[in-house]
N, C-alpha and C positions, 0 to 999 in steps of 0.2 A: 662818526658812528657812535651811537650811544652804548653804554655798557649793558649787558645782560646780567641781572642779579640772580644768584641762586638762593631759593627759599625753601625753607622747610615748614611743612604744615603739621602742627601738633594737634591731633584729634581728628580722626578720619570721618567721624560722624558730622559735627558741626562744620568741619573743615571742607566737606564736600561742595558746600555752596561757594566757597571762596575759590576753590580750584576751577570751577567752570568758568568764573570771570577771569582768572588769571590765564587760562587757555587761550583767551582771545588777545593776549599780549605776550606771545612767545618770542617777539623781537625785543622784549624789555625784561622778561622774567622767565626763569626755568625752575620748575617745581623739582627740586633736587631730591627731597626726602620726604616721606610720610611716616609720622611717628605716632604710634598707638599701641597700647598694651594689648589690643585685641589684634593679633597678627592677621587673621582672616579679614577682618573689616579693612585693615590697612592695605592688604594685598589687593583686594577688590578695588579700592579706590586707585591704586597705582596701575592696575590693569586698565581701568577705565580711562586713565590719562594717556596711557599708551595706545589704545584703540582710537583715541582721538587725534593721534598723529604726533604726539610729543615723546620725547625719550621717557622710558618708564623709570619713575622715581625709585630710589632705594627705599626699603622698608626696615624700619628700626623699632624696637620697643622700649629702649632705654633712653630716657630724656636727658641723663647725665652725659658721661664721656662719649658714648656712642653717638650722641647728636651734638651736644654743645661743644665737644672736643673736636669737631670737624672743622678743618681749615677752609673747606670748600662751600661752607654755608655762610651766606651774608646776612640773611634775614631769617628769623623765626617767627611764625604766625601762630599765636596761641588761640587755638579753637577749642577750649576745654570748658567744663562747667564752671560757673561763677566763683565757686569756693577755691579753685586752683589758680585763678587768674593772677593774683598779687604775687604769689611765691614763684610760679612759672616766669612772669615778666621780670621779676627781680633777678632771677638766676640767668636769664637769657641776656639781659643788659649787662650784668656783671661779667659774663663770658665774652663780652665784646661784640655781640650781634645787635644789629638793628632789629627792633620788635614791633610786631603788629599785634594788636589784642582785641578780640570781640568784645561785644557789649554784655553786660556792664563791665567797665573796665576793672573795677573792684567794689568792695562793699562799704567803704566809708570815705569821707572827705580827708581823714588822717592818712589813709592808705594812698590816695591820689597824691598828697603832698610828699609823702615818702617816695612814691615812684618818680616824682618829678626831680627830686634831689638825686636818686639814684641814676636817672637818666643824664642829668648834667654832669655828674661825676664819670659816666661811662664814655661820654663823648659820642654816644650813638643816638638814634632817633627812636622815639616811642610814638607809634601811631595807633590811637584807638579807631574802631571801625564804627562808621555811621554811614553805611553806603546809600541810604535813602536820600541823602542830600543832593544827589547828582541827577535826578530825574529832570527831564526837559520842562514838564508842567510846572514843577516847583521853581525852576530856574526862571521861568516867565513870571511867576507870582512874585518871586523875590525882586526881580528887576523892577516890577511895576511899583512895589512897596519902597524899595531903596532909592529909586529915581525920584520919588515924590508924585508920580503920575496918579497913583491910587488915592492920594489924598490922606486925611486923618483916618486912623483905624478905630472903629467905634466898639465892635464886639466880634467874638468868634465862638464857634461851638465844634467840638470834637466828639466823634463816635469811634470807638474801637470795640466792635461787636463781633466777637469770634466765637468759635465752637471748640471746646476741648472736653474730651471725656476721660474715663479712667485708662483707656488705652494709652493716652498720652502720657499720663502719669506713671505708667508701668516702667519707664526709665528711672532707675533708682535715685538719681539726684533731684528729680523734679519734685515739685510740691512740698519741699522741706526747707525751712528757714536756714537751717546750717549749711546747706549746699547750694540752693538756688538763690538765697538771699532775699527773695521776694517773690510775687506772683504776677498778676496781670499788669500792675503798674510798672513793674521792672523789666519783665520779660516780653511784654506785648505791646503796651502803649508807649515804651520808651522812645521808639522811633517817631511816631507822630508828635510826641512832646518835644523832641528835638527839631522837628520840622517847625513846630510853632515858634520856637525861640529863634530859629534861623530867620523866620520871616518877621516876627514882631519884636525881637530884641528881648532883653532881659526880664525876668519876673520879679515883681516887687513883694507879693505876698501870696500864700497858699493856704486854702482851707480844703480838707479832704475828709471823706468817709471811705472806709474799706471794709469788706466782709467776705466771708466764706459761704457761699450760697449754692454753688453749682455741683462741686465735688467734694468728697470728704478728705481734704488735704489740709496742710498747715498754712499755706500761703493764700493770699486774698484772690478771689476770681471775680470779683465785682468791686467797682469803685466809682465815686463821683468826686470831681475836683472842681474848684473855683480858683482861677488865676487872676490876680490883678497884675497887669503888666506895668512896667515902668513908664511906658508911653501913655498910660491911663486907660488902655483898652481892657474890657472884662471878658474872660474866657471861661466856659463851662467844658468839662470833659467827662464823658460817660464811657466806662470800660466794663465789659462783661465777657466771659468766656462760655456763656450759656445761650448764645443767640441761634435761632433756627436757621438764619442765613448770615453770612459773613460780609462784613464791609468795614472799610476804615474811611472815615470822611472827615475833612476840615473845611469849614465854611467861615469866610472872614467877610465882615460887612464893614466897607470903608466909605469914605466920603463920595468917591467918583465911581466905585465899582464894588460889586460883590463877587468874591472868588470862591469857587467850589472845587475841591480836589477830585480826581479820579477816585471813585468809591471802591476800586478793587482792594481787597483786604491787604494784600502783600505788596502792592506797588502803588501806593497812593501818590507817590512822587512823579510817576510817569504821565504822559498825556493820555487821554484828553482831560484838561482841566477846562471848567467853564468860567468865563469872565463876563459878568453881566453889567453892562453900564448903567449908570443912574439915569442917564438921559440919552435918548438916540444919537444926539450930536457928538456924545462921547466916544461912540464906537470907533470911528476912524482914529481919533486921538490915541486910544488904548491900544489899537492895532499898531500904530506907528511907534508907540512907546515900546511894545514888546518885540518889535522887529529886530533890535539889536541886543536882545537878551543872550547871555552866554549859551553857547552849544557845545555838546561833547558827548562822550561815552557815558552811559548811566550805570547804577548799581555798582557791583564790586569792580567791574572793569572800569568805570568811571573814576572810583576812588584810587585804585592802583595805577591807573595811567597817570593821575596827578601826583601821586606818591613818587612815581619814577622821576618826574620832573624835579621833585623836591630832593631826591637822593643825588640827582645830577647838578644840584645847585641852581636850578632855573627857576625855582618858585618856593614858596613856603609849604609846609605840609598842609595837605587838604583838610585834615582833622588832626587837632593837637591835644595835649594834656589840658590845656584851658577848657577846651570844649567838653572833655571828659569830666572836669571838675564840675562845669555848669550842669551837666546831666545828672551827676551823683548829688549835687547839692539840691537839685529839684527832688530827686528821689527821697532824700534825707528830710526835706521838709514836708513832703506828702506823708511819709510813714509817721513822722512825729506828730503831725497835725491829726491824723487819723487815730493815733494812739491816745493823745491828750485832750483832743477837742479844741486845741488851741489854733488860732490863726498865726501861721508862722511867717515872719518877715525876713526876706532875703536882702543881703547876703548873710550867710550863717557865720558867726564868729567862732574862733577857735575855742572859745571857753564855753560854747553852747552845749548842752547835754547830747545832742545828736552828732556832734563833729566826729566822734569816735565810732560811729555806727549806729544804724537804727535798729539792730538786732539785740543791742545790749539790754 
């Protein structure tokens, strides 16, 4: 019988989405603690968990001894605003707890490297969150590409067209470089860009433009990016928070098939994806190639189910620090290009001006 791990969720606002996924895995995880400075918000989330049939978590407001000093907490999940991620993850690892951290992991490549060293010294696991990787539609697309059935990738296009008004930015840490670290490129299109690299592999170069056009904020709410992939494919990405309707769409044109993601703004990884064969005779071939694509739980449930396997020594982490490094490297390149007008080539060396952070 596998072990049930006790988890503390730090941040009842952002953390609510995680708890809904964890509630489907009560044979593997128990939400032991909700930690939030806002006791009322933490209490409401604890009550919500209890109403769903799980033991009511304890509610604490102190991230220090009241939480990290507890011997009955195995994992701490950091669901805080971006500017708190590095310090919270550092303290959690140093306290001997396995650590999960929401995106973006940190605000610079230097901080990713620092956390990797801290993780190694702690003997614990650090898992960044990229829950969109586990949708069945994405898994089919990934299988087609990685098996070679799709053939050569020619080009791709991405649309992240969402709607955000000033009510969204009423949350004090949003829309500010010092606390959110970035805007639409970092907080909104980060997942579809991660899906892009999951499918097509590493990025060779980035050219980007970013602007504040929708709301009177510090962080960008419109952007246009060109990616040159290491495999030679060319990709365009359009992002705005001022769209009248909302969609997230990835379209990949390959030698044997064109793949189009589910356009739902917040679940582009899920089915249905469209797989359009180049020739009618390829339809049966593609269907057969997709038949043995990996299956399993999706979203947070999918990531945490695979995380449990890693904790039990049955598999590698489903998302690791190297994955977070790749995401932060891409963000660093986009922001540096948008600021300087330069085409940025990857990988970014430690002596590059943006290695220490794009907000400098």
